[in-house]
MOPAC internal coordinates of N, CA, C and O (Angstrom, degrees):
PM7 1SCF
backbone

  N    0.0000 0     0.00 0     0.00 0    0    0    0
  C    1.4498 1     0.00 0     0.00 0    1    0    0
  C    1.5185 1   108.01 1     0.00 0    2    1    0
  O    1.2310 1   120.89 1   -51.11 1    3    2    1
  N    1.3253 1   115.90 1   128.89 1    3    2    1
  C    1.4565 1   120.43 1   177.81 1    5    3    2
  C    1.5145 1   109.29 1  -146.51 1    6    5    3
  O    1.2310 1   121.52 1   -13.34 1    7    6    5
  N    1.3337 1   114.69 1   166.66 1    7    6    5
  C    1.4579 1   121.32 1   178.49 1    9    7    6
  C    1.5196 1   108.22 1  -143.18 1   10    9    7
  O    1.2310 1   121.16 1   -21.78 1   11   10    9
  N    1.3186 1   115.39 1   158.22 1   11   10    9
  C    1.4625 1   122.00 1   174.33 1   13   11   10
  C    1.5213 1   106.89 1  -114.01 1   14   13   11
  O    1.2310 1   120.93 1   -59.08 1   15   14   13
  N    1.3421 1   115.84 1   120.92 1   15   14   13
  C    1.4608 1   121.27 1  -177.76 1   17   15   14
  C    1.5217 1   109.32 1  -118.32 1   18   17   15
  O    1.2310 1   121.06 1   -22.08 1   19   18   17
  N    1.3350 1   115.59 1   157.92 1   19   18   17
  C    1.4575 1   121.37 1   178.19 1   21   19   18
  C    1.5203 1   108.79 1  -115.89 1   22   21   19
  O    1.2310 1   120.89 1   -46.29 1   23   22   21
  N    1.3340 1   115.91 1   133.71 1   23   22   21
  C    1.4544 1   121.32 1   177.56 1   25   23   22
  C    1.5187 1   108.41 1  -154.58 1   26   25   23
  O    1.2310 1   120.62 1   -50.63 1   27   26   25
  N    1.3141 1   116.42 1   129.37 1   27   26   25
  C    1.4539 1   120.92 1   177.56 1   29   27   26
  C    1.5151 1   113.94 1    65.52 1   30   29   27
  O    1.2310 1   119.76 1  -150.20 1   31   30   29
  N    1.3396 1   118.06 1    29.80 1   31   30   29
  C    1.4487 1   121.06 1   179.09 1   33   31   30
  C    1.5130 1   114.10 1    80.21 1   34   33   31
  O    1.2310 1   119.74 1  -172.81 1   35   34   33
  N    1.3261 1   118.10 1     7.19 1   35   34   33
  C    1.4593 1   122.29 1   179.50 1   37   35   34
  C    1.5258 1   109.09 1  -124.80 1   38   37   35
  O    1.2310 1   120.75 1   -19.06 1   39   38   37
  N    1.3343 1   116.16 1   160.94 1   39   38   37
  C    1.4599 1   121.48 1   179.27 1   41   39   38
  C    1.5165 1   109.05 1  -115.46 1   42   41   39
  O    1.2310 1   120.69 1   -39.82 1   43   42   41
  N    1.3435 1   116.29 1   140.18 1   43   42   41
  C    1.4553 1   122.59 1  -177.05 1   45   43   42
  C    1.5190 1   109.93 1  -131.59 1   46   45   43
  O    1.2310 1   120.55 1   -42.73 1   47   46   45
  N    1.3317 1   116.55 1   137.27 1   47   46   45
  C    1.4580 1   121.85 1   173.04 1   49   47   46
  C    1.5289 1   106.87 1   -92.98 1   50   49   47
  O    1.2310 1   120.09 1   -57.15 1   51   50   49
  N    1.3348 1   117.43 1   122.85 1   51   50   49
  C    1.4630 1   121.08 1  -174.68 1   53   51   50
  C    1.5155 1   110.71 1  -125.85 1   54   53   51
  O    1.2310 1   121.29 1   -31.24 1   55   54   53
  N    1.3416 1   115.14 1   148.76 1   55   54   53
  C    1.4567 1   123.63 1   172.31 1   57   55   54
  C    1.5228 1   107.42 1  -127.01 1   58   57   55
  O    1.2310 1   120.39 1   -11.81 1   59   58   57
  N    1.2996 1   116.86 1   168.19 1   59   58   57
  C    1.4573 1   121.04 1   178.43 1   61   59   58
  C    1.5258 1   109.23 1   -65.81 1   62   61   59
  O    1.2310 1   120.71 1   -48.96 1   63   62   61
  N    1.3379 1   116.24 1   131.04 1   63   62   61
  C    1.4539 1   121.65 1   179.60 1   65   63   62
  C    1.5154 1   114.43 1    95.51 1   66   65   63
  O    1.2310 1   119.61 1   169.77 1   67   66   65
  N    1.3240 1   118.34 1   -10.23 1   67   66   65
  C    1.4676 1   121.54 1   179.11 1   69   67   66
  C    1.5220 1   111.26 1   -69.69 1   70   69   67
  O    1.2310 1   120.86 1   -30.68 1   71   70   69
  N    1.3366 1   115.96 1   149.32 1   71   70   69
  C    1.4584 1   122.11 1   170.50 1   73   71   70
  C    1.5139 1   106.79 1  -108.77 1   74   73   71
  O    1.2310 1   121.00 1   -55.92 1   75   74   73
  N    1.3221 1   115.69 1   124.08 1   75   74   73
  C    1.4494 1   122.66 1  -170.76 1   77   75   74
  C    1.5204 1   109.14 1  -118.04 1   78   77   75
  O    1.2310 1   120.08 1   -49.12 1   79   78   77
  N    1.3503 1   117.45 1   130.88 1   79   78   77
  C    1.4642 1   121.75 1   176.14 1   81   79   78
  C    1.5124 1   108.51 1  -101.08 1   82   81   79
  O    1.2310 1   120.70 1   -66.88 1   83   82   81
  N    1.3340 1   116.27 1   113.12 1   83   82   81
  C    1.4562 1   121.80 1   179.72 1   85   83   82
  C    1.5182 1   108.89 1  -117.70 1   86   85   83
  O    1.2310 1   120.55 1    -8.31 1   87   86   85
  N    1.3202 1   116.56 1   171.69 1   87   86   85
  C    1.4554 1   119.67 1   177.03 1   89   87   86
  C    1.5166 1   110.02 1   -63.81 1   90   89   87
  O    1.2310 1   120.49 1   -21.68 1   91   90   89
  N    1.3163 1   116.67 1   158.32 1   91   90   89
  C    1.4655 1   124.42 1  -171.95 1   93   91   90
  C    1.5302 1   112.41 1   -48.49 1   94   93   91
  O    1.2310 1   121.41 1   -52.53 1   95   94   93
  N    1.3398 1   114.91 1   127.47 1   95   94   93
  C    1.4604 1   123.41 1   175.56 1   97   95   94
  C    1.5183 1   106.53 1  -123.97 1   98   97   95
  O    1.2310 1   120.32 1   -44.91 1   99   98   97
  N    1.3162 1   116.99 1   135.09 1   99   98   97
  C    1.4611 1   119.54 1  -179.01 1  101   99   98
  C    1.5204 1   109.96 1   -69.91 1  102  101   99
  O    1.2310 1   121.01 1   -38.50 1  103  102  101
  N    1.3234 1   115.67 1   141.50 1  103  102  101
  C    1.4584 1   122.00 1   179.96 1  105  103  102
  C    1.5102 1   110.08 1   146.64 1  106  105  103
  O    1.2310 1   121.21 1   -18.55 1  107  106  105
  N    1.3232 1   115.30 1   161.45 1  107  106  105
  C    1.4641 1   121.60 1   179.92 1  109  107  106
  C    1.5296 1   110.10 1   -95.99 1  110  109  107
  O    1.2310 1   120.97 1   -16.30 1  111  110  109
  N    1.3338 1   115.75 1   163.70 1  111  110  109
  C    1.4622 1   121.05 1   176.85 1  113  111  110
  C    1.5240 1   108.37 1   -64.35 1  114  113  111
  O    1.2310 1   120.84 1   -50.14 1  115  114  113
  N    1.3303 1   115.99 1   129.86 1  115  114  113
  C    1.4611 1   121.36 1  -178.71 1  117  115  114
  C    1.5240 1   113.90 1    99.01 1  118  117  115
  O    1.2310 1   120.03 1   165.72 1  119  118  117
  N    1.3226 1   117.55 1   -14.28 1  119  118  117
  C    1.4675 1   120.59 1   178.89 1  121  119  118
  C    1.5252 1   110.16 1   -69.04 1  122  121  119
  O    1.2310 1   120.03 1   -36.63 1  123  122  121
  N    1.3416 1   117.55 1   143.37 1  123  122  121
  C    1.4739 1   119.56 1   176.12 1  125  123  122
  C    1.5191 1   110.66 1   -73.86 1  126  125  123
  O    1.2310 1   121.27 1   -27.41 1  127  126  125
  N    1.3312 1   115.18 1   152.59 1  127  126  125
  C    1.4638 1   121.09 1   179.73 1  129  127  126
  C    1.5117 1   108.63 1  -143.19 1  130  129  127
  O    1.2310 1   120.78 1   -37.56 1  131  130  129
  N    1.3284 1   116.11 1   142.44 1  131  130  129
  C    1.4552 1   121.56 1   179.25 1  133  131  130
  C    1.5268 1   108.70 1  -130.21 1  134  133  131
  O    1.2310 1   120.64 1   -47.83 1  135  134  133
  N    1.3310 1   116.37 1   132.17 1  135  134  133
  C    1.4600 1   120.87 1   177.52 1  137  135  134
  C    1.5216 1   108.39 1   -80.61 1  138  137  135
  O    1.2310 1   120.50 1   -53.17 1  139  138  137
  N    1.3419 1   116.65 1   126.83 1  139  138  137
  C    1.4569 1   119.97 1  -178.27 1  141  139  138
  C    1.5220 1   112.34 1   -90.54 1  142  141  139
  O    1.2310 1   119.17 1   160.23 1  143  142  141
  N    1.3375 1   119.19 1   -19.77 1  143  142  141
  C    1.4579 1   121.20 1   178.90 1  145  143  142
  C    1.5258 1   109.84 1  -108.65 1  146  145  143
  O    1.2310 1   120.82 1   -83.16 1  147  146  145
  N    1.3360 1   116.04 1    96.84 1  147  146  145
  C    1.4612 1   121.95 1   175.01 1  149  147  146
  C    1.5271 1   106.38 1  -103.36 1  150  149  147
  O    1.2310 1   120.52 1   -64.38 1  151  150  149
  N    1.3280 1   116.60 1   115.62 1  151  150  149
  C    1.4580 1   121.37 1  -173.36 1  153  151  150
  C    1.5260 1   112.97 1   -90.34 1  154  153  151
  O    1.2310 1   120.33 1   149.59 1  155  154  153
  N    1.3490 1   116.97 1   -30.41 1  155  154  153
  C    1.4559 1   120.50 1  -177.19 1  157  155  154
  C    1.5159 1   109.50 1  -151.50 1  158  157  155
  O    1.2310 1   120.38 1   -29.35 1  159  158  157
  N    1.3368 1   116.88 1   150.65 1  159  158  157
  C    1.4576 1   121.64 1   179.53 1  161  159  158
  C    1.5227 1   108.69 1  -142.84 1  162  161  159
  O    1.2310 1   120.57 1   -42.73 1  163  162  161
  N    1.3370 1   116.52 1   137.27 1  163  162  161
  C    1.4536 1   121.95 1   176.67 1  165  163  162
  C    1.5139 1   108.83 1  -136.96 1  166  165  163
  O    1.2310 1   120.75 1   -47.66 1  167  166  165
  N    1.3549 1   116.18 1   132.34 1  167  166  165
  C    1.4611 1   120.29 1   177.89 1  169  167  166
  C    1.5168 1   111.92 1  -105.04 1  170  169  167
  O    1.2310 1   119.63 1  -167.37 1  171  170  169
  N    1.3186 1   118.31 1    12.63 1  171  170  169
  C    1.4525 1   122.28 1   179.80 1  173  171  170
  C    1.5172 1   112.05 1   108.51 1  174  173  171
  O    1.2310 1   120.17 1   144.31 1  175  174  173
  N    1.3330 1   117.28 1   -35.69 1  175  174  173
  C    1.4580 1   121.47 1   178.82 1  177  175  174
  C    1.5232 1   111.08 1  -111.07 1  178  177  175
  O    1.2310 1   121.02 1   130.04 1  179  178  177
  N    1.3255 1   115.65 1   -49.96 1  179  178  177
  C    1.4525 1   121.20 1  -176.29 1  181  179  178
  C    1.5191 1   110.49 1  -103.37 1  182  181  179
  O    1.2310 1   121.25 1   -36.67 1  183  182  181
  N    1.3230 1   115.21 1   143.33 1  183  182  181
  C    1.4630 1   121.39 1   176.82 1  185  183  182
  C    1.5248 1   107.51 1  -120.01 1  186  185  183
  O    1.2310 1   120.98 1   -52.58 1  187  186  185
  N    1.3286 1   115.74 1   127.42 1  187  186  185
  C    1.4635 1   120.28 1   176.91 1  189  187  186
  C    1.5200 1   108.35 1  -115.89 1  190  189  187
  O    1.2310 1   121.07 1   -49.44 1  191  190  189
  N    1.3204 1   115.55 1   130.56 1  191  190  189
  C    1.4585 1   121.80 1  -178.95 1  193  191  190
  C    1.5097 1   108.26 1  -116.78 1  194  193  191
  O    1.2310 1   120.61 1   -51.05 1  195  194  193
  N    1.3219 1   116.43 1   128.95 1  195  194  193
  C    1.4528 1   121.14 1  -179.21 1  197  195  194
  C    1.5151 1   111.54 1   -83.56 1  198  197  195
  O    1.2310 1   121.34 1   -26.23 1  199  198  197
  N    1.3150 1   115.04 1   153.77 1  199  198  197
  C    1.4571 1   120.52 1   176.80 1  201  199  198
  C    1.5076 1   109.42 1  -130.82 1  202  201  199
  O    1.2310 1   117.19 1   -96.54 1  203  202  201
  N    1.2989 1   122.96 1    83.46 1  203  202  201
  C    1.4647 1   127.19 1     4.89 1  205  203  202
  C    1.5344 1   113.65 1   -90.59 1  206  205  203
  O    1.2310 1   119.42 1   159.70 1  207  206  205
  N    1.3520 1   118.71 1   -20.30 1  207  206  205
  C    1.4660 1   118.58 1   179.17 1  209  207  206
  C    1.5223 1   110.02 1  -142.49 1  210  209  207
  O    1.2310 1   121.34 1   -15.22 1  211  210  209
  N    1.3624 1   115.04 1   164.78 1  211  210  209
  C    1.4611 1   121.99 1  -178.38 1  213  211  210
  C    1.5243 1   109.71 1   -93.20 1  214  213  211
  O    1.2310 1   120.40 1   -41.53 1  215  214  213
  N    1.3215 1   116.83 1   138.47 1  215  214  213
  C    1.4619 1   121.20 1  -177.20 1  217  215  214
  C    1.5250 1   113.06 1   -92.79 1  218  217  215
  O    1.2310 1   119.66 1   145.73 1  219  218  217
  N    1.3270 1   118.26 1   -34.27 1  219  218  217
  C    1.4660 1   120.37 1  -172.30 1  221  219  218
  C    1.5290 1   113.75 1   -95.73 1  222  221  219
  O    1.2310 1   119.65 1  -164.11 1  223  222  221
  N    1.3217 1   118.27 1    15.89 1  223  222  221
  C    1.4635 1   123.33 1   176.62 1  225  223  222
  C    1.5249 1   108.18 1  -113.05 1  226  225  223
  O    1.2310 1   120.83 1   -46.77 1  227  226  225
  N    1.3354 1   116.02 1   133.23 1  227  226  225
  C    1.4665 1   120.61 1   178.89 1  229  227  226
  C    1.5298 1   109.21 1  -123.79 1  230  229  227
  O    1.2310 1   120.58 1   -51.26 1  231  230  229
  N    1.3159 1   116.51 1   128.74 1  231  230  229
  C    1.4630 1   122.54 1   174.63 1  233  231  230
  C    1.5145 1   106.48 1  -110.16 1  234  233  231
  O    1.2310 1   120.97 1   -67.43 1  235  234  233
  N    1.3291 1   115.75 1   112.57 1  235  234  233
  C    1.4639 1   121.57 1  -174.75 1  237  235  234
  C    1.5222 1   110.54 1  -114.45 1  238  237  235
  O    1.2310 1   121.52 1   -33.14 1  239  238  237
  N    1.3305 1   114.69 1   146.86 1  239  238  237
  C    1.4513 1   120.88 1   178.54 1  241  239  238
  C    1.5074 1   110.16 1  -160.68 1  242  241  239
  O    1.2310 1   120.54 1     9.22 1  243  242  241
  N    1.3285 1   116.57 1  -170.78 1  243  242  241
  C    1.4594 1   120.43 1   175.68 1  245  243  242
  C    1.5256 1   108.93 1  -139.59 1  246  245  243
  O    1.2310 1   121.74 1   -24.30 1  247  246  245
  N    1.3346 1   114.27 1   155.70 1  247  246  245
  C    1.4613 1   121.33 1  -176.41 1  249  247  246
  C    1.5260 1   108.93 1   -76.76 1  250  249  247
  O    1.2310 1   121.22 1   -52.32 1  251  250  249
  N    1.3351 1   115.27 1   127.68 1  251  250  249
  C    1.4663 1   121.63 1  -178.55 1  253  251  250
  C    1.5211 1   111.03 1  -100.33 1  254  253  251
  O    1.2310 1   120.35 1   143.62 1  255  254  253
  N    1.3496 1   116.93 1   -36.38 1  255  254  253
  C    1.4632 1   120.17 1  -173.63 1  257  255  254
  C    1.5200 1   109.93 1  -154.43 1  258  257  255
  O    1.2310 1   120.88 1   -35.46 1  259  258  257
  N    1.3236 1   115.92 1   144.54 1  259  258  257
  C    1.4612 1   123.21 1   169.10 1  261  259  258
  C    1.5206 1   105.85 1  -119.04 1  262  261  259
  O    1.2310 1   119.63 1   -53.95 1  263  262  261
  N    1.3154 1   118.32 1   126.05 1  263  262  261
  C    1.4537 1   118.11 1  -176.77 1  265  263  262
  C    1.5057 1   112.96 1  -161.06 1  266  265  263
  O    1.2310 1   121.85 1    10.68 1  267  266  265
  N    1.3396 1   114.05 1  -169.32 1  267  266  265
  C    1.4546 1   121.91 1   177.86 1  269  267  266
  C    1.5245 1   108.62 1  -121.76 1  270  269  267
  O    1.2310 1   120.62 1   -38.31 1  271  270  269
  N    1.3264 1   116.42 1   141.69 1  271  270  269
  C    1.4597 1   121.58 1   178.27 1  273  271  270
  C    1.5309 1   109.45 1   -76.86 1  274  273  271
  O    1.2310 1   120.83 1    -2.36 1  275  274  273
  N    1.3260 1   116.02 1   177.64 1  275  274  273
  C    1.4554 1   120.86 1   178.79 1  277  275  274
  C    1.5232 1   110.41 1   -64.69 1  278  277  275
  O    1.2310 1   120.89 1   -27.04 1  279  278  277
  N    1.3216 1   115.91 1   152.96 1  279  278  277
  C    1.4605 1   121.06 1  -178.47 1  281  279  278
  C    1.5231 1   110.17 1   -74.08 1  282  281  279
  O    1.2310 1   121.72 1   -42.28 1  283  282  281
  N    1.3297 1   114.31 1   137.72 1  283  282  281
  C    1.4590 1   120.09 1   171.31 1  285  283  282
  C    1.5198 1   107.47 1  -113.09 1  286  285  283
  O    1.2310 1   120.80 1   -27.03 1  287  286  285
  N    1.3080 1   116.09 1   152.97 1  287  286  285
  C    1.4616 1   122.17 1  -179.87 1  289  287  286
  C    1.5237 1   108.39 1  -106.17 1  290  289  287
  O    1.2310 1   120.73 1   -53.30 1  291  290  289
  N    1.3335 1   116.22 1   126.70 1  291  290  289
  C    1.4583 1   122.32 1   175.17 1  293  291  290
  C    1.5249 1   105.86 1  -104.55 1  294  293  291
  O    1.2310 1   120.46 1   -65.05 1  295  294  293
  N    1.3197 1   116.73 1   114.95 1  295  294  293
  C    1.4565 1   121.47 1  -175.57 1  297  295  294
  C    1.5163 1   109.02 1  -125.10 1  298  297  295
  O    1.2310 1   120.63 1   -61.94 1  299  298  297
  N    1.3394 1   116.40 1   118.06 1  299  298  297
  C    1.4615 1   122.28 1   177.44 1  301  299  298
  C    1.5227 1   107.84 1  -107.18 1  302  301  299
  O    1.2310 1   120.80 1   -41.97 1  303  302  301
  N    1.3318 1   116.07 1   138.03 1  303  302  301
  C    1.4556 1   120.08 1  -173.51 1  305  303  302
  C    1.5257 1   109.26 1  -151.54 1  306  305  303
  O    1.2310 1   121.01 1   -46.02 1  307  306  305
  N    1.3389 1   115.67 1   133.98 1  307  306  305
  C    1.4615 1   120.74 1   172.45 1  309  307  306
  C    1.5259 1   107.16 1  -125.93 1  310  309  307
  O    1.2310 1   121.27 1   -58.85 1  311  310  309
  N    1.3054 1   115.17 1   121.15 1  311  310  309
  C    1.4570 1   119.06 1  -175.48 1  313  311  310
  C    1.5240 1   111.27 1   -68.63 1  314  313  311
  O    1.2310 1   120.84 1   -33.49 1  315  314  313
  N    1.3083 1   115.99 1   146.51 1  315  314  313
  C    1.4696 1   125.54 1   176.85 1  317  315  314
  C    1.5229 1   113.72 1    63.60 1  318  317  315
  O    1.2310 1   118.69 1  -168.66 1  319  318  317
  N    1.3121 1   120.11 1    11.34 1  319  318  317
  C    1.4658 1   122.03 1  -178.28 1  321  319  318
  C    1.5271 1   112.50 1  -119.78 1  322  321  319
  O    1.2310 1   120.38 1  -176.23 1  323  322  321
  N    1.3243 1   116.89 1     3.77 1  323  322  321
  C    1.4693 1   122.40 1  -177.87 1  325  323  322
  C    1.5266 1   111.77 1    55.78 1  326  325  323
  O    1.2310 1   120.74 1  -142.34 1  327  326  325
  N    1.3378 1   116.18 1    37.66 1  327  326  325
  C    1.4628 1   120.92 1   179.99 1  329  327  326
  C    1.5151 1   109.02 1  -116.83 1  330  329  327
  O    1.2310 1   120.67 1   -61.88 1  331  330  329
  N    1.3131 1   116.33 1   118.12 1  331  330  329
  C    1.4583 1   121.59 1   173.19 1  333  331  330
  C    1.5205 1   108.79 1  -151.80 1  334  333  331
  O    1.2310 1   120.87 1   -45.73 1  335  334  333
  N    1.3099 1   115.95 1   134.27 1  335  334  333
  C    1.4670 1   123.02 1   178.67 1  337  335  334
  C    1.5207 1   108.13 1  -130.99 1  338  337  335
  O    1.2310 1   120.74 1   -50.51 1  339  338  337
  N    1.3114 1   116.18 1   129.49 1  339  338  337
  C    1.4558 1   120.85 1   178.97 1  341  339  338
  C    1.5135 1   108.01 1  -121.22 1  342  341  339
  O    1.2310 1   120.98 1   -51.60 1  343  342  341
  N    1.3277 1   115.74 1   128.40 1  343  342  341
  C    1.4555 1   120.71 1  -177.51 1  345  343  342
  C    1.5209 1   108.16 1  -143.94 1  346  345  343
  O    1.2310 1   120.37 1   -37.78 1  347  346  345
  N    1.3304 1   116.90 1   142.22 1  347  346  345
  C    1.4595 1   121.65 1   176.12 1  349  347  346
  C    1.5160 1   110.99 1  -106.46 1  350  349  347
  O    1.2310 1   121.02 1   -22.04 1  351  350  349
  N    1.3248 1   115.66 1   157.96 1  351  350  349
  C    1.4642 1   120.06 1   179.84 1  353  351  350
  C    1.5283 1   109.47 1  -149.39 1  354  353  351
  O    1.2310 1   120.75 1   -43.32 1  355  354  353
  N    1.3379 1   116.17 1   136.68 1  355  354  353
  C    1.4630 1   121.86 1   174.00 1  357  355  354
  C    1.5209 1   107.72 1  -124.39 1  358  357  355
  O    1.2310 1   120.71 1   -63.52 1  359  358  357
  N    1.3316 1   116.26 1   116.48 1  359  358  357
  C    1.4641 1   122.02 1  -178.12 1  361  359  358
  C    1.5254 1   109.95 1   -79.89 1  362  361  359
  O    1.2310 1   120.42 1   -47.61 1  363  362  361
  N    1.3198 1   116.80 1   132.39 1  363  362  361
  C    1.4604 1   120.83 1   176.55 1  365  363  362
  C    1.5195 1   109.69 1   -79.78 1  366  365  363
  O    1.2310 1   120.46 1   -34.80 1  367  366  365
  N    1.3422 1   116.73 1   145.20 1  367  366  365
  C    1.4513 1   120.91 1  -179.62 1  369  367  366
  C    1.5230 1   110.08 1  -140.23 1  370  369  367
  O    1.2310 1   121.31 1   -14.54 1  371  370  369
  N    1.3296 1   115.09 1   165.46 1  371  370  369
  C    1.4557 1   123.70 1   173.70 1  373  371  370
  C    1.5212 1   107.26 1  -128.60 1  374  373  371
  O    1.2310 1   120.39 1   -51.57 1  375  374  373
  N    1.3296 1   116.86 1   128.43 1  375  374  373
  C    1.4641 1   121.21 1   176.81 1  377  375  374
  C    1.5205 1   108.17 1   -96.88 1  378  377  375
  O    1.2310 1   120.67 1   -52.16 1  379  378  377
  N    1.3301 1   116.32 1   127.84 1  379  378  377
  C    1.4602 1   122.30 1  -177.27 1  381  379  378
  C    1.5207 1   108.90 1  -122.62 1  382  381  379
  O    1.2310 1   120.24 1   -49.96 1  383  382  381
  N    1.3432 1   117.15 1   130.04 1  383  382  381
  C    1.4560 1   121.80 1   174.49 1  385  383  382
  C    1.5292 1   107.43 1   -94.81 1  386  385  383
  O    1.2310 1   120.62 1   -52.24 1  387  386  385
  N    1.3319 1   116.42 1   127.76 1  387  386  385
  C    1.4580 1   122.12 1  -178.79 1  389  387  386
  C    1.5291 1   108.51 1   -80.79 1  390  389  387
  O    1.2310 1   120.62 1   -62.39 1  391  390  389
  N    1.3411 1   116.42 1   117.61 1  391  390  389
  C    1.4591 1   120.98 1  -179.20 1  393  391  390
  C    1.5281 1   111.58 1   -84.55 1  394  393  391
  O    1.2310 1   119.88 1   129.25 1  395  394  393
  N    1.3302 1   117.84 1   -50.75 1  395  394  393
  C    1.4542 1   120.17 1   179.06 1  397  395  394
  C    1.5220 1   111.18 1  -158.31 1  398  397  395
  O    1.2310 1   122.50 1   -18.53 1  399  398  397
  N    1.3339 1   112.81 1   161.47 1  399  398  397
  C    1.4584 1   121.38 1   175.54 1  401  399  398
  C    1.5194 1   106.64 1  -118.77 1  402  401  399
  O    1.2310 1   120.58 1   -65.10 1  403  402  401
  N    1.3215 1   116.50 1   114.90 1  403  402  401
  C    1.4639 1   121.07 1  -175.51 1  405  403  402
  C    1.5204 1   109.73 1  -102.35 1  406  405  403
  O    1.2310 1   121.19 1   -54.51 1  407  406  405
  N    1.3248 1   115.32 1   125.49 1  407  406  405
  C    1.4669 1   120.14 1   178.66 1  409  407  406
  C    1.5089 1   110.45 1   -98.40 1  410  409  407
  O    1.2310 1   120.10 1   180.00 1  411  410  409

């Protein structure tokens, strides 16, 4: 049994027990969380596809971690123009453990 959910402009395929890293969601570690946009659901035999999303499917989990991803370097450079800009960025994320998928 799996479902496809949307969060932060991205789509994720999730199963029960998965740990999912999504863009920052407000809440404390241990708080329950429910995905409101479930795009697809499969129980092994039947596949249901939402247009655009399914209403009677609930994907529930809880927040495991709030953190920052590894630093990336943004470097802009134009040759022969003495132009260079160096900037770092760390994206915030929320890790969610999927507890169950209710049909």
